[in-house]
mmCIF file of the N, C-alpha and C atoms, coordinates in Angstrom:
data_MODEL
# 
_entry.id   MODEL 
# 
loop_
_atom_site.group_PDB 
_atom_site.id 
_atom_site.type_symbol 
_atom_site.label_atom_id 
_atom_site.label_alt_id 
_atom_site.label_comp_id 
_atom_site.label_asym_id 
_atom_site.label_entity_id 
_atom_site.label_seq_id 
_atom_site.pdbx_PDB_ins_code 
_atom_site.Cartn_x 
_atom_site.Cartn_y 
_atom_site.Cartn_z 
_atom_site.occupancy 
_atom_site.B_iso_or_equiv 
_atom_site.pdbx_formal_charge 
_atom_site.auth_seq_id 
_atom_site.auth_comp_id 
_atom_site.auth_asym_id 
_atom_site.auth_atom_id 
_atom_site.pdbx_PDB_model_num 
ATOM 1   N N  . UNK A 1 1  ? 3.404   7.335   76.169 1.00 0.00 ? 1  UNK A N  1 
ATOM 2   C CA . UNK A 1 1  ? 3.498   6.955   77.539 1.00 0.00 ? 1  UNK A CA 1 
ATOM 3   C C  . UNK A 1 1  ? 4.692   6.022   77.694 1.00 0.00 ? 1  UNK A C  1 
ATOM 4   N N  . UNK A 1 2  ? 5.532   6.302   78.662 1.00 0.00 ? 2  UNK A N  1 
ATOM 5   C CA . UNK A 1 2  ? 6.725   5.498   78.912 1.00 0.00 ? 2  UNK A CA 1 
ATOM 6   C C  . UNK A 1 2  ? 6.368   4.364   79.869 1.00 0.00 ? 2  UNK A C  1 
ATOM 7   N N  . UNK A 1 3  ? 6.604   3.131   79.475 1.00 0.00 ? 3  UNK A N  1 
ATOM 8   C CA . UNK A 1 3  ? 6.338   1.956   80.301 1.00 0.00 ? 3  UNK A CA 1 
ATOM 9   C C  . UNK A 1 3  ? 7.624   1.168   80.488 1.00 0.00 ? 3  UNK A C  1 
ATOM 10  N N  . UNK A 1 4  ? 7.623   0.286   81.473 1.00 0.00 ? 4  UNK A N  1 
ATOM 11  C CA . UNK A 1 4  ? 8.787   -0.545  81.739 1.00 0.00 ? 4  UNK A CA 1 
ATOM 12  C C  . UNK A 1 4  ? 8.329   -1.966  82.003 1.00 0.00 ? 4  UNK A C  1 
ATOM 13  N N  . UNK A 1 5  ? 9.007   -2.943  81.407 1.00 0.00 ? 5  UNK A N  1 
ATOM 14  C CA . UNK A 1 5  ? 8.745   -4.354  81.660 1.00 0.00 ? 5  UNK A CA 1 
ATOM 15  C C  . UNK A 1 5  ? 10.066  -5.029  81.971 1.00 0.00 ? 5  UNK A C  1 
ATOM 16  N N  . UNK A 1 6  ? 10.180  -5.587  83.171 1.00 0.00 ? 6  UNK A N  1 
ATOM 17  C CA . UNK A 1 6  ? 11.401  -6.241  83.629 1.00 0.00 ? 6  UNK A CA 1 
ATOM 18  C C  . UNK A 1 6  ? 12.637  -5.371  83.442 1.00 0.00 ? 6  UNK A C  1 
ATOM 19  N N  . UNK A 1 7  ? 12.468  -4.097  83.754 1.00 0.00 ? 7  UNK A N  1 
ATOM 20  C CA . UNK A 1 7  ? 13.579  -3.172  83.698 1.00 0.00 ? 7  UNK A CA 1 
ATOM 21  C C  . UNK A 1 7  ? 13.895  -2.605  82.332 1.00 0.00 ? 7  UNK A C  1 
ATOM 22  N N  . UNK A 1 8  ? 13.149  -3.017  81.298 1.00 0.00 ? 8  UNK A N  1 
ATOM 23  C CA . UNK A 1 8  ? 13.406  -2.515  79.952 1.00 0.00 ? 8  UNK A CA 1 
ATOM 24  C C  . UNK A 1 8  ? 12.334  -1.479  79.610 1.00 0.00 ? 8  UNK A C  1 
ATOM 25  N N  . UNK A 1 9  ? 12.733  -0.222  79.414 1.00 0.00 ? 9  UNK A N  1 
ATOM 26  C CA . UNK A 1 9  ? 11.731  0.805   79.086 1.00 0.00 ? 9  UNK A CA 1 
ATOM 27  C C  . UNK A 1 9  ? 11.293  0.716   77.627 1.00 0.00 ? 9  UNK A C  1 
ATOM 28  N N  . UNK A 1 10 ? 10.038  1.037   77.388 1.00 0.00 ? 10 UNK A N  1 
ATOM 29  C CA . UNK A 1 10 ? 9.527   1.123   76.018 1.00 0.00 ? 10 UNK A CA 1 
ATOM 30  C C  . UNK A 1 10 ? 8.414   2.143   75.955 1.00 0.00 ? 10 UNK A C  1 
ATOM 31  N N  . UNK A 1 11 ? 8.142   2.604   74.766 1.00 0.00 ? 11 UNK A N  1 
ATOM 32  C CA . UNK A 1 11 ? 7.143   3.634   74.524 1.00 0.00 ? 11 UNK A CA 1 
ATOM 33  C C  . UNK A 1 11 ? 5.853   2.975   74.047 1.00 0.00 ? 11 UNK A C  1 
ATOM 34  N N  . UNK A 1 12 ? 4.722   3.328   74.668 1.00 0.00 ? 12 UNK A N  1 
ATOM 35  C CA . UNK A 1 12 ? 3.426   2.798   74.269 1.00 0.00 ? 12 UNK A CA 1 
ATOM 36  C C  . UNK A 1 12 ? 2.877   3.633   73.123 1.00 0.00 ? 12 UNK A C  1 
ATOM 37  N N  . UNK A 1 13 ? 2.619   2.984   71.993 1.00 0.00 ? 13 UNK A N  1 
ATOM 38  C CA . UNK A 1 13 ? 2.052   3.663   70.830 1.00 0.00 ? 13 UNK A CA 1 
ATOM 39  C C  . UNK A 1 13 ? 0.669   3.081   70.573 1.00 0.00 ? 13 UNK A C  1 
ATOM 40  N N  . UNK A 1 14 ? -0.357  3.844   70.863 1.00 0.00 ? 14 UNK A N  1 
ATOM 41  C CA . UNK A 1 14 ? -1.724  3.378   70.630 1.00 0.00 ? 14 UNK A CA 1 
ATOM 42  C C  . UNK A 1 14 ? -2.324  4.141   69.464 1.00 0.00 ? 14 UNK A C  1 
ATOM 43  N N  . UNK A 1 15 ? -3.322  3.554   68.853 1.00 0.00 ? 15 UNK A N  1 
ATOM 44  C CA . UNK A 1 15 ? -4.019  4.238   67.772 1.00 0.00 ? 15 UNK A CA 1 
ATOM 45  C C  . UNK A 1 15 ? -5.488  4.365   68.153 1.00 0.00 ? 15 UNK A C  1 
ATOM 46  N N  . UNK A 1 16 ? -6.067  5.496   67.835 1.00 0.00 ? 16 UNK A N  1 
ATOM 47  C CA . UNK A 1 16 ? -7.475  5.732   68.096 1.00 0.00 ? 16 UNK A CA 1 
ATOM 48  C C  . UNK A 1 16 ? -8.257  5.466   66.833 1.00 0.00 ? 16 UNK A C  1 
ATOM 49  N N  . UNK A 1 17 ? -9.205  4.539   66.920 1.00 0.00 ? 17 UNK A N  1 
ATOM 50  C CA . UNK A 1 17 ? -10.036 4.189   65.785 1.00 0.00 ? 17 UNK A CA 1 
ATOM 51  C C  . UNK A 1 17 ? -11.460 4.620   66.111 1.00 0.00 ? 17 UNK A C  1 
ATOM 52  N N  . UNK A 1 18 ? -12.069 5.486   65.273 1.00 0.00 ? 18 UNK A N  1 
ATOM 53  C CA . UNK A 1 18 ? -13.435 5.909   65.552 1.00 0.00 ? 18 UNK A CA 1 
ATOM 54  C C  . UNK A 1 18 ? -14.398 4.732   65.444 1.00 0.00 ? 18 UNK A C  1 
ATOM 55  N N  . UNK A 1 19 ? -15.307 4.622   66.427 1.00 0.00 ? 19 UNK A N  1 
ATOM 56  C CA . UNK A 1 19 ? -16.260 3.515   66.441 1.00 0.00 ? 19 UNK A CA 1 
ATOM 57  C C  . UNK A 1 19 ? -17.631 4.035   66.835 1.00 0.00 ? 19 UNK A C  1 
ATOM 58  N N  . UNK A 1 20 ? -18.667 3.375   66.329 1.00 0.00 ? 20 UNK A N  1 
ATOM 59  C CA . UNK A 1 20 ? -20.030 3.719   66.710 1.00 0.00 ? 20 UNK A CA 1 
ATOM 60  C C  . UNK A 1 20 ? -20.551 2.662   67.670 1.00 0.00 ? 20 UNK A C  1 
ATOM 61  N N  . UNK A 1 21 ? -21.455 3.082   68.565 1.00 0.00 ? 21 UNK A N  1 
ATOM 62  C CA . UNK A 1 21 ? -22.023 2.177   69.552 1.00 0.00 ? 21 UNK A CA 1 
ATOM 63  C C  . UNK A 1 21 ? -23.066 1.314   68.871 1.00 0.00 ? 21 UNK A C  1 
ATOM 64  N N  . UNK A 1 22 ? -22.992 0.017   69.090 1.00 0.00 ? 22 UNK A N  1 
ATOM 65  C CA . UNK A 1 22 ? -23.910 -0.927  68.461 1.00 0.00 ? 22 UNK A CA 1 
ATOM 66  C C  . UNK A 1 22 ? -24.988 -1.400  69.416 1.00 0.00 ? 22 UNK A C  1 
ATOM 67  N N  . UNK A 1 23 ? -25.471 -2.592  69.153 1.00 0.00 ? 23 UNK A N  1 
ATOM 68  C CA . UNK A 1 23 ? -26.585 -3.137  69.922 1.00 0.00 ? 23 UNK A CA 1 
ATOM 69  C C  . UNK A 1 23 ? -26.110 -3.714  71.257 1.00 0.00 ? 23 UNK A C  1 
ATOM 70  N N  . UNK A 1 24 ? -27.040 -3.856  72.197 1.00 0.00 ? 24 UNK A N  1 
ATOM 71  C CA . UNK A 1 24 ? -26.757 -4.451  73.489 1.00 0.00 ? 24 UNK A CA 1 
ATOM 72  C C  . UNK A 1 24 ? -26.703 -5.966  73.316 1.00 0.00 ? 24 UNK A C  1 
ATOM 73  N N  . UNK A 1 25 ? -25.627 -6.584  73.814 1.00 0.00 ? 25 UNK A N  1 
ATOM 74  C CA . UNK A 1 25 ? -25.476 -8.026  73.666 1.00 0.00 ? 25 UNK A CA 1 
ATOM 75  C C  . UNK A 1 25 ? -25.611 -8.766  74.991 1.00 0.00 ? 25 UNK A C  1 
ATOM 76  N N  . UNK A 1 26 ? -25.654 -8.054  76.104 1.00 0.00 ? 26 UNK A N  1 
ATOM 77  C CA . UNK A 1 26 ? -25.822 -8.720  77.384 1.00 0.00 ? 26 UNK A CA 1 
ATOM 78  C C  . UNK A 1 26 ? -25.457 -7.836  78.554 1.00 0.00 ? 26 UNK A C  1 
ATOM 79  N N  . UNK A 1 27 ? -25.374 -8.457  79.716 1.00 0.00 ? 27 UNK A N  1 
ATOM 80  C CA . UNK A 1 27 ? -24.995 -7.771  80.946 1.00 0.00 ? 27 UNK A CA 1 
ATOM 81  C C  . UNK A 1 27 ? -23.954 -8.608  81.676 1.00 0.00 ? 27 UNK A C  1 
ATOM 82  N N  . UNK A 1 28 ? -23.054 -7.940  82.365 1.00 0.00 ? 28 UNK A N  1 
ATOM 83  C CA . UNK A 1 28 ? -22.072 -8.609  83.198 1.00 0.00 ? 28 UNK A CA 1 
ATOM 84  C C  . UNK A 1 28 ? -21.914 -7.805  84.472 1.00 0.00 ? 28 UNK A C  1 
ATOM 85  N N  . UNK A 1 29 ? -22.256 -8.401  85.599 1.00 0.00 ? 29 UNK A N  1 
ATOM 86  C CA . UNK A 1 29 ? -22.195 -7.752  86.909 1.00 0.00 ? 29 UNK A CA 1 
ATOM 87  C C  . UNK A 1 29 ? -22.890 -6.399  86.901 1.00 0.00 ? 29 UNK A C  1 
ATOM 88  N N  . UNK A 1 30 ? -24.015 -6.319  86.224 1.00 0.00 ? 30 UNK A N  1 
ATOM 89  C CA . UNK A 1 30 ? -24.814 -5.102  86.189 1.00 0.00 ? 30 UNK A CA 1 
ATOM 90  C C  . UNK A 1 30 ? -24.430 -4.125  85.093 1.00 0.00 ? 30 UNK A C  1 
ATOM 91  N N  . UNK A 1 31 ? -23.297 -4.335  84.446 1.00 0.00 ? 31 UNK A N  1 
ATOM 92  C CA . UNK A 1 31 ? -22.873 -3.435  83.365 1.00 0.00 ? 31 UNK A CA 1 
ATOM 93  C C  . UNK A 1 31 ? -23.433 -3.939  82.039 1.00 0.00 ? 31 UNK A C  1 
ATOM 94  N N  . UNK A 1 32 ? -23.898 -3.013  81.227 1.00 0.00 ? 32 UNK A N  1 
ATOM 95  C CA . UNK A 1 32 ? -24.442 -3.356  79.915 1.00 0.00 ? 32 UNK A CA 1 
ATOM 96  C C  . UNK A 1 32 ? -23.289 -3.571  78.943 1.00 0.00 ? 32 UNK A C  1 
ATOM 97  N N  . UNK A 1 33 ? -23.319 -4.665  78.209 1.00 0.00 ? 33 UNK A N  1 
ATOM 98  C CA . UNK A 1 33 ? -22.301 -4.953  77.200 1.00 0.00 ? 33 UNK A CA 1 
ATOM 99  C C  . UNK A 1 33 ? -22.857 -4.607  75.825 1.00 0.00 ? 33 UNK A C  1 
ATOM 100 N N  . UNK A 1 34 ? -22.142 -3.798  75.086 1.00 0.00 ? 34 UNK A N  1 
ATOM 101 C CA . UNK A 1 34 ? -22.547 -3.379  73.747 1.00 0.00 ? 34 UNK A CA 1 
ATOM 102 C C  . UNK A 1 34 ? -21.445 -3.719  72.752 1.00 0.00 ? 34 UNK A C  1 
ATOM 103 N N  . UNK A 1 35 ? -21.826 -3.873  71.505 1.00 0.00 ? 35 UNK A N  1 
ATOM 104 C CA . UNK A 1 35 ? -20.833 -4.042  70.454 1.00 0.00 ? 35 UNK A CA 1 
ATOM 105 C C  . UNK A 1 35 ? -20.406 -2.669  69.966 1.00 0.00 ? 35 UNK A C  1 
ATOM 106 N N  . UNK A 1 36 ? -19.251 -2.592  69.374 1.00 0.00 ? 36 UNK A N  1 
ATOM 107 C CA . UNK A 1 36 ? -18.764 -1.363  68.748 1.00 0.00 ? 36 UNK A CA 1 
ATOM 108 C C  . UNK A 1 36 ? -18.362 -1.703  67.324 1.00 0.00 ? 36 UNK A C  1 
ATOM 109 N N  . UNK A 1 37 ? -18.822 -0.913  66.384 1.00 0.00 ? 37 UNK A N  1 
ATOM 110 C CA . UNK A 1 37 ? -18.486 -1.106  64.975 1.00 0.00 ? 37 UNK A CA 1 
ATOM 111 C C  . UNK A 1 37 ? -17.527 -0.001  64.544 1.00 0.00 ? 37 UNK A C  1 
ATOM 112 N N  . UNK A 1 38 ? -16.451 -0.383  63.910 1.00 0.00 ? 38 UNK A N  1 
ATOM 113 C CA . UNK A 1 38 ? -15.499 0.604   63.403 1.00 0.00 ? 38 UNK A CA 1 
ATOM 114 C C  . UNK A 1 38 ? -16.143 1.383   62.266 1.00 0.00 ? 38 UNK A C  1 
ATOM 115 N N  . UNK A 1 39 ? -15.976 2.695   62.286 1.00 0.00 ? 39 UNK A N  1 
ATOM 116 C CA . UNK A 1 39 ? -16.559 3.524   61.238 1.00 0.00 ? 39 UNK A CA 1 
ATOM 117 C C  . UNK A 1 39 ? -15.631 3.686   60.052 1.00 0.00 ? 39 UNK A C  1 
ATOM 118 N N  . UNK A 1 40 ? -14.372 3.286   60.212 1.00 0.00 ? 40 UNK A N  1 
ATOM 119 C CA . UNK A 1 40 ? -13.428 3.311   59.095 1.00 0.00 ? 40 UNK A CA 1 
ATOM 120 C C  . UNK A 1 40 ? -12.447 2.167   59.272 1.00 0.00 ? 40 UNK A C  1 
ATOM 121 N N  . UNK A 1 41 ? -11.910 1.680   58.193 1.00 0.00 ? 41 UNK A N  1 
ATOM 122 C CA . UNK A 1 41 ? -10.935 0.596   58.267 1.00 0.00 ? 41 UNK A CA 1 
ATOM 123 C C  . UNK A 1 41 ? -9.558  1.174   58.563 1.00 0.00 ? 41 UNK A C  1 
ATOM 124 N N  . UNK A 1 42 ? -8.953  0.764   59.685 1.00 0.00 ? 42 UNK A N  1 
ATOM 125 C CA . UNK A 1 42 ? -7.615  1.266   59.997 1.00 0.00 ? 42 UNK A CA 1 
ATOM 126 C C  . UNK A 1 42 ? -6.580  0.656   59.058 1.00 0.00 ? 42 UNK A C  1 
ATOM 127 N N  . UNK A 1 43 ? -5.562  1.410   58.779 1.00 0.00 ? 43 UNK A N  1 
ATOM 128 C CA . UNK A 1 43 ? -4.485  0.883   57.948 1.00 0.00 ? 43 UNK A CA 1 
ATOM 129 C C  . UNK A 1 43 ? -3.588  0.023   58.828 1.00 0.00 ? 43 UNK A C  1 
ATOM 130 N N  . UNK A 1 44 ? -3.303  -1.190  58.423 1.00 0.00 ? 44 UNK A N  1 
ATOM 131 C CA . UNK A 1 44 ? -2.468  -2.062  59.257 1.00 0.00 ? 44 UNK A CA 1 
ATOM 132 C C  . UNK A 1 44 ? -1.031  -1.555  59.316 1.00 0.00 ? 44 UNK A C  1 
ATOM 133 N N  . UNK A 1 45 ? -0.450  -1.698  60.457 1.00 0.00 ? 45 UNK A N  1 
ATOM 134 C CA . UNK A 1 45 ? 0.953   -1.328  60.626 1.00 0.00 ? 45 UNK A CA 1 
ATOM 135 C C  . UNK A 1 45 ? 1.818   -2.475  60.130 1.00 0.00 ? 45 UNK A C  1 
ATOM 136 N N  . UNK A 1 46 ? 2.901   -2.180  59.471 1.00 0.00 ? 46 UNK A N  1 
ATOM 137 C CA . UNK A 1 46 ? 3.776   -3.263  59.018 1.00 0.00 ? 46 UNK A CA 1 
ATOM 138 C C  . UNK A 1 46 ? 4.485   -3.900  60.212 1.00 0.00 ? 46 UNK A C  1 
ATOM 139 N N  . UNK A 1 47 ? 4.804   -5.177  60.085 1.00 0.00 ? 47 UNK A N  1 
ATOM 140 C CA . UNK A 1 47 ? 5.567   -5.865  61.122 1.00 0.00 ? 47 UNK A CA 1 
ATOM 141 C C  . UNK A 1 47 ? 7.031   -5.511  60.926 1.00 0.00 ? 47 UNK A C  1 
ATOM 142 N N  . UNK A 1 48 ? 7.563   -4.727  61.812 1.00 0.00 ? 48 UNK A N  1 
ATOM 143 C CA . UNK A 1 48 ? 8.976   -4.374  61.712 1.00 0.00 ? 48 UNK A CA 1 
ATOM 144 C C  . UNK A 1 48 ? 9.633   -4.498  63.080 1.00 0.00 ? 48 UNK A C  1 
ATOM 145 N N  . UNK A 1 49 ? 10.843  -4.930  63.090 1.00 0.00 ? 49 UNK A N  1 
ATOM 146 C CA . UNK A 1 49 ? 11.658  -5.009  64.298 1.00 0.00 ? 49 UNK A CA 1 
ATOM 147 C C  . UNK A 1 49 ? 10.985  -5.774  65.431 1.00 0.00 ? 49 UNK A C  1 
ATOM 148 N N  . UNK A 1 50 ? 10.335  -6.908  65.140 1.00 0.00 ? 50 UNK A N  1 
ATOM 149 C CA . UNK A 1 50 ? 9.770   -7.726  66.201 1.00 0.00 ? 50 UNK A CA 1 
ATOM 150 C C  . UNK A 1 50 ? 10.883  -8.572  66.790 1.00 0.00 ? 50 UNK A C  1 
ATOM 151 N N  . UNK A 1 51 ? 10.905  -8.650  68.126 1.00 0.00 ? 51 UNK A N  1 
ATOM 152 C CA . UNK A 1 51 ? 11.987  -9.335  68.797 1.00 0.00 ? 51 UNK A CA 1 
ATOM 153 C C  . UNK A 1 51 ? 11.414  -10.146 69.957 1.00 0.00 ? 51 UNK A C  1 
ATOM 154 N N  . UNK A 1 52 ? 11.803  -11.400 70.064 1.00 0.00 ? 52 UNK A N  1 
ATOM 155 C CA . UNK A 1 52 ? 11.386  -12.261 71.164 1.00 0.00 ? 52 UNK A CA 1 
ATOM 156 C C  . UNK A 1 52 ? 12.603  -12.951 71.735 1.00 0.00 ? 52 UNK A C  1 
ATOM 157 N N  . UNK A 1 53 ? 12.881  -12.703 73.007 1.00 0.00 ? 53 UNK A N  1 
ATOM 158 C CA . UNK A 1 53 ? 14.032  -13.290 73.696 1.00 0.00 ? 53 UNK A CA 1 
ATOM 159 C C  . UNK A 1 53 ? 15.331  -13.096 72.928 1.00 0.00 ? 53 UNK A C  1 
ATOM 160 N N  . UNK A 1 54 ? 15.500  -11.906 72.377 1.00 0.00 ? 54 UNK A N  1 
ATOM 161 C CA . UNK A 1 54 ? 16.737  -11.563 71.701 1.00 0.00 ? 54 UNK A CA 1 
ATOM 162 C C  . UNK A 1 54 ? 16.818  -11.923 70.238 1.00 0.00 ? 54 UNK A C  1 
ATOM 163 N N  . UNK A 1 55 ? 15.800  -12.641 69.708 1.00 0.00 ? 55 UNK A N  1 
ATOM 164 C CA . UNK A 1 55 ? 15.826  -13.043 68.300 1.00 0.00 ? 55 UNK A CA 1 
ATOM 165 C C  . UNK A 1 55 ? 14.809  -12.229 67.510 1.00 0.00 ? 55 UNK A C  1 
ATOM 166 N N  . UNK A 1 56 ? 15.232  -11.651 66.413 1.00 0.00 ? 56 UNK A N  1 
ATOM 167 C CA . UNK A 1 56 ? 14.331  -10.913 65.546 1.00 0.00 ? 56 UNK A CA 1 
ATOM 168 C C  . UNK A 1 56 ? 13.559  -11.900 64.666 1.00 0.00 ? 56 UNK A C  1 
ATOM 169 N N  . UNK A 1 57 ? 12.278  -11.583 64.393 1.00 0.00 ? 57 UNK A N  1 
ATOM 170 C CA . UNK A 1 57 ? 11.469  -12.498 63.589 1.00 0.00 ? 57 UNK A CA 1 
ATOM 171 C C  . UNK A 1 57 ? 10.390  -11.741 62.821 1.00 0.00 ? 57 UNK A C  1 
ATOM 172 N N  . UNK A 1 58 ? 9.833   -12.399 61.806 1.00 0.00 ? 58 UNK A N  1 
ATOM 173 C CA . UNK A 1 58 ? 8.685   -11.925 61.040 1.00 0.00 ? 58 UNK A CA 1 
ATOM 174 C C  . UNK A 1 58 ? 7.561   -12.931 61.237 1.00 0.00 ? 58 UNK A C  1 
ATOM 175 N N  . UNK A 1 59 ? 6.379   -12.507 61.699 1.00 0.00 ? 59 UNK A N  1 
ATOM 176 C CA . UNK A 1 59 ? 5.286   -13.456 61.893 1.00 0.00 ? 59 UNK A CA 1 
ATOM 177 C C  . UNK A 1 59 ? 4.794   -14.022 60.566 1.00 0.00 ? 59 UNK A C  1 
ATOM 178 N N  . UNK A 1 60 ? 4.263   -15.228 60.614 1.00 0.00 ? 60 UNK A N  1 
ATOM 179 C CA . UNK A 1 60 ? 3.727   -15.905 59.438 1.00 0.00 ? 60 UNK A CA 1 
ATOM 180 C C  . UNK A 1 60 ? 2.212   -15.820 59.507 1.00 0.00 ? 60 UNK A C  1 
ATOM 181 N N  . UNK A 1 61 ? 1.557   -15.533 58.374 1.00 0.00 ? 61 UNK A N  1 
ATOM 182 C CA . UNK A 1 61 ? 0.098   -15.459 58.347 1.00 0.00 ? 61 UNK A CA 1 
ATOM 183 C C  . UNK A 1 61 ? -0.379  -14.026 58.400 1.00 0.00 ? 61 UNK A C  1 
ATOM 184 N N  . UNK A 1 62 ? -1.693  -13.870 58.324 1.00 0.00 ? 62 UNK A N  1 
ATOM 185 C CA . UNK A 1 62 ? -2.289  -12.545 58.317 1.00 0.00 ? 62 UNK A CA 1 
ATOM 186 C C  . UNK A 1 62 ? -2.761  -12.109 59.687 1.00 0.00 ? 62 UNK A C  1 
ATOM 187 N N  . UNK A 1 63 ? -3.226  -10.905 59.731 1.00 0.00 ? 63 UNK A N  1 
ATOM 188 C CA . UNK A 1 63 ? -3.783  -10.352 60.956 1.00 0.00 ? 63 UNK A CA 1 
ATOM 189 C C  . UNK A 1 63 ? -5.278  -10.634 61.015 1.00 0.00 ? 63 UNK A C  1 
ATOM 190 N N  . UNK A 1 64 ? -5.859  -10.621 62.209 1.00 0.00 ? 64 UNK A N  1 
ATOM 191 C CA . UNK A 1 64 ? -7.310  -10.768 62.302 1.00 0.00 ? 64 UNK A CA 1 
ATOM 192 C C  . UNK A 1 64 ? -8.003  -9.607  61.606 1.00 0.00 ? 64 UNK A C  1 
ATOM 193 N N  . UNK A 1 65 ? -9.115  -9.868  60.945 1.00 0.00 ? 65 UNK A N  1 
ATOM 194 C CA . UNK A 1 65 ? -9.805  -8.818  60.198 1.00 0.00 ? 65 UNK A CA 1 
ATOM 195 C C  . UNK A 1 65 ? -11.116 -8.411  60.837 1.00 0.00 ? 65 UNK A C  1 
ATOM 196 N N  . UNK A 1 66 ? -11.430 -8.918  62.032 1.00 0.00 ? 66 UNK A N  1 
ATOM 197 C CA . UNK A 1 66 ? -12.690 -8.592  62.686 1.00 0.00 ? 66 UNK A CA 1 
ATOM 198 C C  . UNK A 1 66 ? -12.712 -7.126  63.094 1.00 0.00 ? 66 UNK A C  1 
ATOM 199 N N  . UNK A 1 67 ? -13.842 -6.469  62.908 1.00 0.00 ? 67 UNK A N  1 
ATOM 200 C CA . UNK A 1 67 ? -13.960 -5.059  63.288 1.00 0.00 ? 67 UNK A CA 1 
ATOM 201 C C  . UNK A 1 67 ? -14.987 -4.860  64.381 1.00 0.00 ? 67 UNK A C  1 
ATOM 202 N N  . UNK A 1 68 ? -15.476 -5.933  64.998 1.00 0.00 ? 68 UNK A N  1 
ATOM 203 C CA . UNK A 1 68 ? -16.465 -5.821  66.070 1.00 0.00 ? 68 UNK A CA 1 
ATOM 204 C C  . UNK A 1 68 ? -15.791 -6.042  67.416 1.00 0.00 ? 68 UNK A C  1 
ATOM 205 N N  . UNK A 1 69 ? -15.985 -5.109  68.319 1.00 0.00 ? 69 UNK A N  1 
ATOM 206 C CA . UNK A 1 69 ? -15.441 -5.188  69.659 1.00 0.00 ? 69 UNK A CA 1 
ATOM 207 C C  . UNK A 1 69 ? -16.611 -5.220  70.647 1.00 0.00 ? 69 UNK A C  1 
ATOM 208 N N  . UNK A 1 70 ? -16.422 -5.849  71.774 1.00 0.00 ? 70 UNK A N  1 
ATOM 209 C CA . UNK A 1 70 ? -17.436 -5.832  72.828 1.00 0.00 ? 70 UNK A CA 1 
ATOM 210 C C  . UNK A 1 70 ? -16.845 -5.066  74.000 1.00 0.00 ? 70 UNK A C  1 
ATOM 211 N N  . UNK A 1 71 ? -17.621 -4.119  74.524 1.00 0.00 ? 71 UNK A N  1 
ATOM 212 C CA . UNK A 1 71 ? -17.148 -3.325  75.633 1.00 0.00 ? 71 UNK A CA 1 
ATOM 213 C C  . UNK A 1 71 ? -18.280 -3.116  76.633 1.00 0.00 ? 71 UNK A C  1 
ATOM 214 N N  . UNK A 1 72 ? -17.920 -2.822  77.881 1.00 0.00 ? 72 UNK A N  1 
ATOM 215 C CA . UNK A 1 72 ? -18.903 -2.566  78.920 1.00 0.00 ? 72 UNK A CA 1 
ATOM 216 C C  . UNK A 1 72 ? -19.042 -1.064  79.112 1.00 0.00 ? 72 UNK A C  1 
ATOM 217 N N  . UNK A 1 73 ? -20.258 -0.605  79.199 1.00 0.00 ? 73 UNK A N  1 
ATOM 218 C CA . UNK A 1 73 ? -20.516 0.811   79.465 1.00 0.00 ? 73 UNK A CA 1 
ATOM 219 C C  . UNK A 1 73 ? -21.337 0.952   80.712 1.00 0.00 ? 73 UNK A C  1 
# 
């Protein structure tokens, strides 16, 4: 999908991770909130060509390792 931010076009690259529906954790405005558990561990993408305000950089530290998501159904 082609997107634009402040006149600069870029391509949206998303990854689909299979997940199973978990337990109900609550309600918000009538919608049921459930957890989702990843059924497989996704392979992390390497940090390459990161750029902020014209300067290239490499982030310090690791990525979050949580595999639980909360979503409304």
